[in-house]
C-alpha positions as CSV (number, residue, x, y, z in Angstrom):
1,X,132.5,152.2,66.2
2,X,133.0,153.9,69.6
3,X,133.5,152.1,72.7
4,X,130.1,153.1,73.8
5,X,128.4,151.8,70.9
6,X,130.3,148.2,71.6
7,X,129.1,148.3,75.2
8,X,125.6,149.0,74.5
9,X,125.6,145.8,72.2
10,X,124.3,145.4,68.5
11,X,121.1,146.0,67.5
12,X,119.3,142.9,67.1
13,X,116.9,142.3,64.1
14,X,114.3,139.3,63.9
15,X,112.9,139.1,60.2
16,X,111.4,135.8,60.5
17,X,107.9,136.8,61.0
18,X,108.0,139.4,58.3
19,X,109.4,136.7,55.8
20,X,106.9,134.1,56.7
21,X,103.9,135.9,58.2
22,X,104.2,133.7,61.2
23,X,102.1,134.0,64.6
24,X,102.6,137.3,65.9
25,X,103.7,138.9,62.7
26,X,101.3,141.9,63.3
27,X,102.7,142.9,66.7
28,X,103.1,146.8,66.7
29,X,103.2,146.5,62.9
30,X,101.9,148.9,60.2
31,X,101.4,147.5,56.6
32,X,101.4,149.8,53.7
33,X,100.2,148.6,50.2
34,X,101.6,150.4,47.4
35,X,100.6,150.6,43.6
36,X,102.5,147.3,42.6
37,X,101.3,143.8,41.6
38,X,100.4,141.6,44.6
39,X,102.6,138.5,44.0
40,X,102.8,137.3,47.4
41,X,100.8,134.1,48.4
42,X,97.6,135.0,49.6
43,X,97.8,133.3,52.7
44,X,100.9,135.3,53.7
45,X,99.3,138.6,52.6
46,X,96.1,137.8,54.6
47,X,98.1,136.9,57.6
48,X,100.2,139.8,57.5
49,X,97.4,142.4,56.6
50,X,94.9,141.4,59.0
51,X,97.2,141.0,61.9
52,X,98.8,144.3,61.4
53,X,98.0,147.1,64.0
54,X,97.4,149.6,61.0
55,X,96.8,149.1,57.5
56,X,97.3,151.6,54.8
57,X,96.7,151.6,50.9
58,X,98.6,154.2,49.0
59,X,97.0,155.7,45.9
60,X,97.0,153.1,43.4
61,X,97.7,150.6,45.9
62,X,94.0,150.9,46.8
63,X,92.9,149.6,43.4
64,X,95.1,146.5,44.2
65,X,93.7,146.2,47.6
66,X,90.0,146.4,46.1
67,X,90.8,144.0,43.2
68,X,92.2,141.7,45.6
69,X,89.0,141.7,47.6
70,X,86.7,141.5,44.9
71,X,88.5,138.3,43.2
72,X,89.0,136.4,46.6
73,X,85.2,136.2,47.8
74,X,85.4,133.5,50.2
75,X,85.3,134.5,53.9
76,X,88.6,132.9,54.6
77,X,90.2,135.0,51.9
78,X,89.1,138.3,52.9
79,X,91.1,141.3,53.9
80,X,90.2,143.8,56.6
81,X,89.4,147.4,55.5
82,X,92.3,149.7,55.4
83,X,92.7,152.1,58.3
84,X,94.2,154.9,56.1
85,X,93.9,155.5,52.4
86,X,96.3,158.0,51.4
87,X,97.7,159.7,48.1
88,X,97.3,162.3,45.6
89,X,94.8,159.9,43.8
90,X,96.1,160.5,40.4
91,X,96.2,156.7,40.2
92,X,93.3,155.6,42.4
93,X,90.1,155.1,40.4
94,X,86.8,156.7,41.4
95,X,85.5,153.2,41.8
96,X,88.0,152.1,44.3
97,X,87.6,155.5,46.1
98,X,83.9,154.9,46.3
99,X,84.5,151.5,47.5
100,X,86.5,152.3,50.5
101,X,84.6,155.2,51.4
102,X,81.6,153.1,52.0
103,X,83.8,150.9,54.3
104,X,84.2,154.3,56.4
105,X,87.9,154.2,55.8
106,X,89.9,157.2,56.8
107,X,90.8,159.0,53.7
108,X,93.8,161.4,53.6
109,X,94.6,163.4,50.4
110,X,98.2,164.2,50.1
111,X,98.6,166.5,47.1
112,X,102.4,167.7,47.6
113,X,104.2,166.8,44.6
114,X,107.7,167.3,46.4
115,X,107.4,163.9,48.0
116,X,106.2,160.5,46.9
117,X,102.9,159.2,48.0
118,X,104.8,156.3,50.0
119,X,106.8,159.0,51.8
120,X,103.6,161.0,52.4
121,X,101.8,157.6,53.8
122,X,104.6,157.6,56.5
123,X,103.8,161.2,57.6
124,X,100.2,160.3,57.7
125,X,100.9,157.5,60.1
126,X,102.6,160.3,62.5
127,X,99.9,163.0,62.0
128,X,97.0,160.5,62.8
129,X,99.0,159.4,65.9
130,X,99.0,155.7,64.7
131,X,102.8,155.9,65.0
132,X,102.3,155.4,68.8
133,X,101.0,152.0,68.1
134,X,103.7,150.7,65.9
135,X,107.6,149.9,65.9
136,X,107.7,148.5,62.4
137,X,106.4,149.2,58.9
138,X,106.3,146.6,56.4
139,X,105.7,148.0,52.8
140,X,104.3,145.7,50.1
141,X,106.2,146.6,46.8
142,X,107.5,144.4,44.2
143,X,111.3,145.1,43.5
144,X,111.0,144.6,39.7
145,X,109.8,146.9,37.0
146,X,110.5,150.7,37.0
147,X,113.8,151.6,38.4
148,X,112.8,155.1,39.1
149,X,110.1,153.7,41.7
150,X,112.4,151.2,43.1
151,X,114.9,154.3,43.7
152,X,112.3,156.2,45.0
153,X,111.3,153.7,47.6
154,X,114.9,153.1,48.7
155,X,115.0,157.0,49.4
156,X,112.2,156.7,51.5
157,X,113.9,154.2,53.8
158,X,116.7,157.1,54.3
159,X,113.8,159.7,55.1
160,X,111.8,157.5,57.2
161,X,114.0,157.9,60.4
162,X,113.1,161.6,60.5
163,X,109.5,160.9,60.0
164,X,109.2,157.9,62.1
165,X,111.9,158.0,64.8
166,X,110.5,155.3,66.9
167,X,109.7,152.7,63.9
168,X,111.7,150.9,61.0
169,X,110.4,150.6,57.7
170,X,110.9,147.2,55.7
171,X,110.5,146.7,51.9
172,X,108.6,143.5,51.0
173,X,108.6,141.9,47.7
174,X,107.6,138.5,46.7
175,X,111.3,137.5,46.9
176,X,113.1,139.8,49.3
177,X,113.0,141.9,52.4
178,X,114.9,144.9,52.7
179,X,115.7,147.7,55.1
180,X,118.2,150.2,56.2
181,X,121.0,149.5,58.8
182,X,121.9,152.8,60.4
183,X,125.4,153.6,61.8
184,X,126.5,151.0,64.5
185,X,126.5,147.4,65.3
186,X,123.8,144.8,64.2
187,X,123.0,141.2,64.7
188,X,120.8,139.8,62.0
189,X,119.0,136.5,63.1
190,X,118.6,134.5,59.8
191,X,115.9,131.7,59.4
192,X,117.4,128.4,59.2
193,X,115.7,127.2,56.0
194,X,117.5,130.4,54.3
195,X,121.0,129.2,55.4
196,X,120.3,125.6,54.5
197,X,119.2,126.9,51.1
198,X,122.0,129.3,50.6
199,X,119.5,131.9,49.8
200,X,121.2,135.4,48.6
201,X,121.9,138.5,50.9
202,X,123.5,141.7,50.1
203,X,124.8,145.0,51.7
204,X,124.6,148.1,49.5
205,X,125.9,151.3,50.4
206,X,123.7,154.1,48.5
207,X,124.4,157.6,48.5
208,X,127.7,157.7,50.6
209,X,130.8,155.8,51.4
210,X,130.8,153.4,54.2
211,X,133.2,151.2,56.1
212,X,131.7,147.6,56.9
213,X,132.9,144.7,58.7
214,X,130.8,141.4,58.9
215,X,130.8,137.9,60.4
216,X,128.4,135.1,59.6
217,X,128.5,135.4,55.8
218,X,130.0,133.3,53.3
219,X,132.3,136.1,52.1
220,X,132.8,138.5,55.0
221,X,134.1,141.9,54.9
222,X,136.9,143.1,57.2
223,X,136.9,147.1,57.3
224,X,136.0,147.3,53.7
225,X,135.2,150.6,51.9
226,X,132.0,150.2,50.1
227,X,130.7,152.7,47.7
228,X,129.3,152.9,44.0
229,X,132.1,153.0,41.6
230,X,133.9,150.5,44.0
231,X,133.0,147.5,46.0
232,X,129.2,146.6,46.8
233,X,128.5,143.2,48.5
234,X,125.8,141.6,46.5
235,X,125.2,137.9,45.6
236,X,126.4,136.9,49.0
237,X,124.9,134.1,51.2
238,X,125.3,132.8,54.8
239,X,127.8,130.7,56.8
240,X,125.7,130.9,60.0
241,X,122.1,131.7,61.5
242,X,123.6,134.9,62.9
243,X,125.0,137.7,61.0
244,X,126.9,140.5,62.5
245,X,127.3,143.9,60.6
246,X,129.4,146.8,61.7
247,X,128.9,150.1,59.7
248,X,130.2,153.6,60.0
249,X,127.2,154.9,57.8
250,X,123.7,153.8,56.9
251,X,123.8,150.8,54.6
252,X,121.1,148.7,52.9
253,X,120.5,145.2,53.9
254,X,118.6,143.1,51.5
255,X,117.9,139.3,51.7
256,X,116.1,136.7,49.6
257,X,113.0,135.2,51.1
258,X,111.6,132.4,49.1
259,X,108.3,131.9,50.8
260,X,107.5,128.7,51.6
261,X,104.5,128.1,49.6
262,X,106.1,129.6,46.5
């Protein structure tokens, strides 16, 4: 890292509200629901979804939203309507599309087959001007199942900075939170319970070789080269509530979450 980077100080990450859905979790936040099973606790989903500045369902994710709403009929369980419904709609049923149409949701068809519906939903945030309201995007997507879809979601993390230069994108599953650490110095504030429970974390270089150094992990890196075919740092855990990462290239940070009510 350059001296200028050092003088500027590390980028500080505070993921606790995205992990627990705590008060203030929706500040400057967009939530995107992809076409994956909803395995998150309903209390968490309701909090993170209803408090968000912007809510988006993507293609078959609209089916997931409609099914959830219809199966949780109590007023306390309800989800607010999506602000945007996007996708090429090859997975969204006519019934679901009719349902959100009656709610006057803005529907944006994105037929381009050279990008995933997830990537196109981020572009829709920008073209509609919603990007001016947000600094973070939380994407609800389970991390098990089809490997091709998992890798496509990770690829979108790399594309997202060009699409939404003023917002960071996070992937949230029922057991993990993942995002891209760009080049530079980073401080990640770890919720105390994750440290106490020795929950896993990982640094994964995808697409290129990186050199990383860390402090605050059980097994730290010191100017270690990481790349596929060599070292990747998986199944690590915490030695403190602050983790510092220095990297000369973009690297995926992933952390176990173990929601309190699961």
